[in-house]
C-alpha positions, 0 to 999 in steps of 0.5 A: 414089271413083273415081280421075281416071285411072278416070273419064279412062278411063270417058270415053275408052270411053264407058261404065264400064271392065270387066275385059274392057274391060282385056283387050281393050285390053292384046290390041290393045295387043300385036296380038293375036287373041282366038284368040292370047290365048285361048292365052296364058290357056289359056281358049276363045275364046268365053270370052275373047269373053264376058269382053271382053263384059262377063262377070264372072270370080272374082277367081282367074281375074283374077289368073291372067291377070295373072300369065301376061299379065306384069302380076301378080296384084295388079295386076289383083285391085285394079282387080277391086276398085274 
């Protein structure tokens, strides 16, 4: 069962939230371009664009991204399990 917060976010985005939506929201809130965020994550800009557009990532990658971005591995891995 989805939490009230996740249901709210789904409605705000207009579709079910994906991991890519989370990355895009963080990127835009920080004022980063895709190139800047991709560099921080040590991935290609194309890969970031693909993820933001719905491509799946492994739980290990999600955890690594969480650590790099300062949210912690567990926060992103927990989201992936939803």
